[in-house]
ZAMI-297851 format. One line per 5 residues: number of its first residue (from 1); their letters; for each residue x, y, z of N, C-alpha, C. Coordinates in steps of 0.05 Angstrom, whole numbers, plus 5000, padded with zeros to 4 digits. Layout:
# residues N
NUM = A = X:Y:Z:X:Y:Z:X:Y:Z; ... .
//
This chain:
# residues 201
1 = MAVSL = 2112:5668:7782:2142:5659:7777:2162:5688:7775; 2148:5709:7768:2165:5734:7764:2174:5744:7794; 2150:5737:7812:2154:5745:7842:2172:5730:7853; 2171:5703:7851:2193:5687:7863:2221:5692:7849; 2225:5700:7826:2252:5709:7817:2263:5733:7832 .
6 = LLLLV = 2241:5752:7835:2247:5777:7845:2256:5775:7877; 2243:5755:7890:2249:5750:7919:2278:5736:7920; 2284:5719:7902:2307:5705:7902:2331:5724:7897; 2325:5747:7877:2347:5763:7872:2351:5781:7896; 2328:5788:7911:2330:5805:7938:2346:5791:7959 .
11 = LSLMA = 2339:5764:7959:2355:5750:7984:2383:5742:7977; 2388:5741:7951:2416:5739:7945:2434:5765:7951; 2419:5786:7944:2436:5813:7945:2442:5819:7977; 2420:5810:7994:2417:5813:8019:2440:5796:8031; 2445:5772:8024:2464:5753:8034:2491:5763:8026 .
16 = CSTKG = 2493:5774:8002:2524:5785:7996:2528:5807:8012; 2508:5826:8013:2511:5849:8034:2521:5843:8060; 2507:5823:8071:2514:5814:8100:2543:5804:8099; 2550:5786:8081:2580:5777:8079:2596:5792:8074; 2594:5815:8062:2609:5840:8056:2615:5853:8082 .
21 = AESFI = 2595:5859:8099:2598:5871:8121:2612:5859:8143; 2608:5827:8146:2623:5813:8161:2650:5813:8157; 2660:5812:8129:2687:5813:8121:2703:5835:8117; 2686:5864:8123:2703:5885:8125:2717:5890:8146; 2743:5903:8140:2763:5906:8161:2769:5934:8158 .
26 = GGTVY = 2762:5950:8178:2772:5979:8177:2787:5986:8200; 2794:6012:8200:2811:6025:8221:2836:6035:8207; 2855:6047:8223:2876:6059:8218:2903:6047:8230; 2920:6038:8208:2946:6023:8225:2969:6045:8214; 2986:6049:8237:3008:6063:8239:3034:6048:8237 .
31 = LTIFQ = 3050:6050:8218:3077:6037:8218:3100:6052:8215; 3123:6046:8222:3147:6060:8216:3168:6047:8207; 3181:6057:8188:3206:6046:8172:3231:6061:8188; 3252:6041:8195:3272:6056:8209:3298:6050:8190; 3314:6070:8189:3338:6070:8168:3361:6076:8185 .
36 = PAGLS = 3381:6062:8182:3406:6064:8198:3419:6095:8192; 3428:6109:8216:3440:6136:8213:3461:6135:8236; 3485:6130:8232:3508:6129:8248:3500:6107:8270; 3499:6115:8296:3495:6099:8318:3464:6093:8326; 3450:6106:8311:3420:6105:8316:3404:6100:8289 .
41 = YDHIT = 3379:6108:8289:3364:6102:8265:3345:6126:8259; 3349:6136:8234:3325:6156:8227:3296:6136:8225; 3277:6153:8225:3253:6138:8221:3228:6156:8204; 3212:6141:8192:3186:6151:8179:3164:6137:8184; 3142:6151:8188:3118:6137:8198:3098:6144:8179 .
46 = FEVQL = 3083:6121:8175:3060:6121:8153:3035:6113:8167; 3014:6123:8156:2985:6121:8163:2970:6109:8144; 2960:6085:8151:2947:6069:8126:2915:6065:8137; 2899:6077:8121:2873:6078:8122:2861:6054:8106; 2854:6036:8123:2845:6004:8114:2819:6005:8096 .
51 = ANNAV = 2803:6025:8100:2773:6027:8088:2779:6033:8057; 2800:6050:8048:2807:6055:8019:2832:6049:8015; 2852:6034:8029:2882:6027:8025:2898:6050:8019; 2891:6077:8033:2906:6097:8027:2926:6097:8047; 2951:6107:8033:2974:6105:8054:2989:6132:8049 .
56 = QQSTA = 2993:6146:8070:3007:6173:8073:3027:6175:8094; 3045:6193:8092:3064:6197:8112:3049:6210:8134; 3056:6203:8164:3041:6212:8184:3057:6231:8204; 3046:6247:8216:3062:6262:8238:3045:6259:8265; 3031:6236:8267:3018:6227:8290:3034:6219:8313 .
61 = PVLSG = 3029:6227:8337:3047:6220:8357:3050:6191:8368; 3051:6171:8349:3050:6144:8356:3077:6140:8369; 3099:6152:8365:3123:6142:8381:3128:6159:8407; 3110:6176:8414:3114:6191:8438:3118:6172:8464; 3135:6182:8476:3143:6163:8503:3161:6140:8495 .
66 = ERLPT = 3169:6132:8472:3180:6107:8466:3208:6115:8457; 3224:6099:8463:3254:6103:8456:3256:6090:8427; 3272:6103:8411:3277:6096:8386:3297:6072:8385; 3297:6052:8372:3316:6026:8370:3343:6035:8364; 3360:6022:8375:3390:6022:8370:3401:5998:8354 .
71 = AIPPR = 3385:5981:8347:3390:5954:8336:3366:5939:8324; 3372:5925:8304:3348:5913:8288:3332:5892:8315; 3308:5893:8317:3294:5878:8340:3294:5847:8328; 3289:5827:8347:3289:5803:8341:3263:5794:8323; 3260:5769:8319:3233:5763:8301:3212:5766:8317 .
76 = PRAIS = 3186:5774:8307:3162:5780:8322:3156:5748:8337; 3148:5752:8366:3140:5734:8385:3112:5728:8378; 3102:5709:8389:3072:5697:8387:3060:5718:8403; 3035:5729:8389:3018:5750:8403:2988:5740:8404; 2979:5742:8426:2951:5733:8429:2934:5756:8422 .
81 = SPNNV = 2910:5750:8409:2887:5769:8404:2878:5781:8429; 2866:5806:8425:2857:5819:8449:2832:5805:8466; 2821:5785:8451:2802:5769:8465:2812:5745:8474; 2838:5742:8470:2847:5716:8480:2836:5691:8466; 2832:5691:8443:2818:5667:8429:2840:5656:8407 .
86 = YVASV = 2854:5675:8397:2876:5666:8380:2899:5672:8388; 2923:5661:8374:2946:5669:8377:2964:5670:8347; 2976:5690:8339:2988:5697:8318:3020:5697:8321; 3031:5681:8300:3061:5678:8303:3077:5676:8277; 3102:5676:8277:3118:5668:8254:3139:5644:8258 .
91 = EVKTP = 3137:5627:8238:3157:5602:8236:3173:5604:8216; 3197:5593:8217:3216:5590:8193:3212:5564:8187; 3206:5560:8163:3206:5532:8151:3223:5526:8126; 3233:5503:8127:3251:5495:8100:3234:5476:8082; 3235:5483:8056:3226:5466:8040:3235:5439:8039 .
96 = QSFGY = 3216:5415:8035:3226:5388:8034:3245:5384:8014; 3240:5390:7992:3252:5384:7967:3275:5403:7963; 3271:5426:7952:3294:5449:7948:3279:5474:7956; 3300:5495:7956:3292:5523:7967:3305:5529:7992; 3300:5556:7999:3313:5569:8023:3294:5568:8044 .
101 = PHDVF = 3300:5573:8067:3282:5573:8091:3266:5602:8089; 3242:5599:8095:3224:5626:8091:3204:5627:8114; 3197:5651:8118:3180:5660:8143:3151:5652:8134; 3136:5638:8153:3107:5630:8150:3089:5642:8169; 3068:5650:8163:3052:5664:8184:3029:5649:8195 .
106 = LVKAL = 3025:5643:8216:3004:5625:8230:2987:5639:8245; 2961:5628:8248:2941:5639:8265:2930:5610:8274; 2932:5610:8305:2922:5586:8318:2902:5592:8338; 2883:5574:8345:2865:5575:8366:2877:5569:8391; 2876:5591:8411:2894:5591:8434:2894:5567:8452 .
111 = KTQET = 2867:5557:8454:2860:5536:8476:2875:5512:8460; 2863:5502:8438:2869:5478:8424:2897:5479:8409; 2907:5500:8402:2934:5501:8386:2929:5492:8359; 2904:5490:8351:2897:5483:8319:2903:5507:8304; 2917:5500:8283:2921:5519:8262:2896:5526:8245 .
116 = IYETK = 2887:5553:8247:2865:5558:8229:2872:5575:8203; 2896:5585:8201:2909:5600:8178:2936:5596:8178; 2946:5595:8154:2972:5590:8149:2981:5600:8121; 3004:5616:8119:3007:5623:8093:3038:5636:8091; 3050:5636:8066:3073:5649:8060:3066:5671:8045 .
121 = FPDEE = 3075:5696:8054:3065:5718:8038:3089:5726:8017; 3081:5738:7995:3094:5745:7974:3126:5754:7980; 3124:5773:8000:3150:5783:8009:3164:5765:8029; 3189:5764:8031:3205:5742:8047:3203:5743:8074; 3205:5770:8085:3216:5773:8115:3185:5784:8130 .
126 = IHSIV = 3183:5776:8153:3160:5787:8169:3172:5802:8193; 3165:5830:8193:3181:5845:8214:3160:5851:8239; 3133:5852:8234:3119:5859:8260:3090:5851:8251; 3075:5843:8279:3052:5833:8279:3030:5848:8300; 3010:5854:8292:2995:5874:8309:2963:5864:8305 .
131 = WSPRS = 2949:5855:8326:2920:5850:8325:2904:5872:8320; 2882:5869:8305:2860:5891:8307:2847:5892:8333; 2836:5914:8342:2825:5918:8369:2800:5896:8373; 2791:5889:8347:2767:5874:8353:2774:5837:8354; 2795:5834:8348:2808:5810:8346:2797:5791:8320 .
136 = DAVAV = 2787:5808:8298:2780:5796:8274:2801:5794:8253; 2825:5810:8260:2844:5810:8236:2869:5815:8249; 2887:5812:8235:2918:5814:8241:2929:5830:8219; 2950:5851:8227:2965:5865:8208:2993:5854:8211; 3004:5849:8186:3028:5840:8187:3049:5855:8164 .
141 = LTSSQ = 3071:5866:8177:3088:5881:8157:3109:5867:8151; 3113:5866:8124:3132:5846:8109:3152:5862:8095; 3175:5851:8085:3191:5865:8066:3205:5842:8049; 3214:5854:8027:3230:5837:8008:3252:5858:8003; 3277:5841:7994:3298:5855:7990:3312:5851:7964 .
146 = HYSLS = 3322:5871:7951:3336:5865:7921:3359:5887:7927; 3374:5887:7902:3399:5903:7903:3395:5928:7882; 3404:5951:7895:3393:5975:7878:3411:5976:7848; 3392:5984:7830:3405:5986:7801:3413:6013:7796; 3413:6035:7813:3421:6059:7811:3453:6059:7803 .
151 = PKYWF = 3455:6080:7779:3484:6085:7772:3502:6090:7793; 3496:6107:7815:3512:6116:7833:3521:6095:7855; 3506:6068:7854:3519:6050:7868:3531:6030:7852; 3537:6033:7825:3551:6011:7808:3575:6007:7819; 3593:6030:7827:3623:6019:7838:3621:5999:7862 .
156 = RAISG = 3601:6004:7877:3596:5986:7903:3590:5959:7890; 3572:5955:7873:3567:5931:7861:3593:5916:7847; 3605:5933:7829:3629:5919:7819:3650:5912:7838; 3650:5923:7863:3672:5919:7885:3662:5899:7904; 3635:5886:7897:3630:5862:7909:3612:5872:7932 .
161 = HPKPV = 3602:5893:7939:3587:5904:7958:3563:5921:7947; 3544:5908:7932:3520:5921:7923:3504:5932:7945; 3487:5954:7940:3473:5966:7959:3444:5949:7961; 3440:5939:7985:3413:5925:7990:3391:5945:7996; 3365:5940:7984:3341:5957:7986:3317:5939:7995 .
166 = EEYRL = 3304:5947:8015:3283:5936:8023:3258:5950:8016; 3239:5934:8004:3210:5946:8000:3190:5931:8019; 3169:5949:8026:3149:5939:8046:3118:5934:8036; 3109:5920:8050:3085:5912:8045:3066:5906:8071; 3045:5920:8072:3023:5910:8101:3007:5892:8089 .
171 = EIVNV = 3004:5871:8105:2988:5848:8096:2963:5847:8116; 2939:5848:8112:2917:5851:8127:2899:5821:8128; 2905:5805:8147:2894:5778:8150:2866:5778:8159; 2844:5769:8149:2821:5770:8160:2816:5739:8173; 2812:5741:8198:2811:5711:8215:2787:5698:8207 .
176 = KTHSN = 2760:5715:8202:2735:5703:8198:2735:5686:8168; 2748:5702:8149:2746:5688:8125:2767:5679:8113; 2790:5675:8128:2812:5658:8122:2828:5673:8097; 2827:5699:8097:2839:5712:8073:2853:5734:8078; 2872:5745:8057:2888:5768:8065:2890:5783:8041 .
181 = RGIDI = 2897:5811:8043:2897:5831:8026:2923:5849:8030; 2940:5856:8015:2961:5869:8014:2962:5898:8005; 2976:5914:8021:2981:5941:8011:3008:5949:8008; 3015:5961:7990:3045:5969:7986:3050:5994:7999; 3075:5995:8013:3084:6021:8027:3103:6034:8006 .
186 = PYQSS = 3099:6060:8002:3113:6073:7979:3138:6085:7991; 3157:6061:8005:3180:6074:8017:3200:6048:8011; 3229:6059:8009:3247:6035:8009:3267:6045:8030; 3284:6026:8042:3304:6029:8063:3326:6013:8055; 3349:6019:8066:3373:6003:8063:3383:5995:8084 .
191 = AGFGE = 3384:5968:8092:3396:5957:8114:3373:5963:8140; 3351:5968:8132:3332:5978:8154:3310:5958:8160; 3294:5964:8177:3270:5945:8182:3247:5959:8189; 3222:5952:8194:3196:5964:8200:3182:5952:8223; 3166:5968:8235:3151:5958:8257:3123:5971:8256 .
196 = IRAWL = 3100:5959:8257:3071:5967:8264:3069:5979:8291; 3061:6002:8294:3062:6018:8318:3033:6018:8334; 3015:6015:8315:2988:6017:8329:2968:6011:8306; 2943:5999:8317:2920:5996:8300:2895:6007:8316; 2886:6030:8304:2863:6046:8318:2838:6045:8299 .
201 = E = 2816:6043:8313:2793:6040:8299:2778:6071:8296 .
//
């Protein structure tokens, strides 16, 4: 009886370990937040280590050879996974009863167009989508907007022009487990936007 219980415990631990290994999503995601500055945009790039959810400012040359934007880019288009099995996209949906239109993130099977994952993230807007190199996950950069409560902007608020502020969050969607986890980006912009630059293993 004791041997049977011990064997059952070992098998359970092995199953949990295997499941954890299958659902682990690693690598490094680079993203950039753009802030209006005259006729162009200032920018700051962050490096997100997915293994431990660590976020730090980065000087990696992920922008080398690319022109900085001069306008806010359009909504992310549908993007196929590297293995051409899935496609990730954003749709705007309006609640049937009440509420405002909101962004919905979708993952579909490319051949059948069957939806295998759909969610509305806590943040309101989706800026950028990038697949992992292994096609097992998707990085989605989102933001929510509020108005600054800083005293230096009170005059703007009183005059009817409160200062908008965006806060950012990186969502990592695991295609195999149909789950996601969010990582807050420690930066705010005003009338800005973000873009995922790369996902490296």
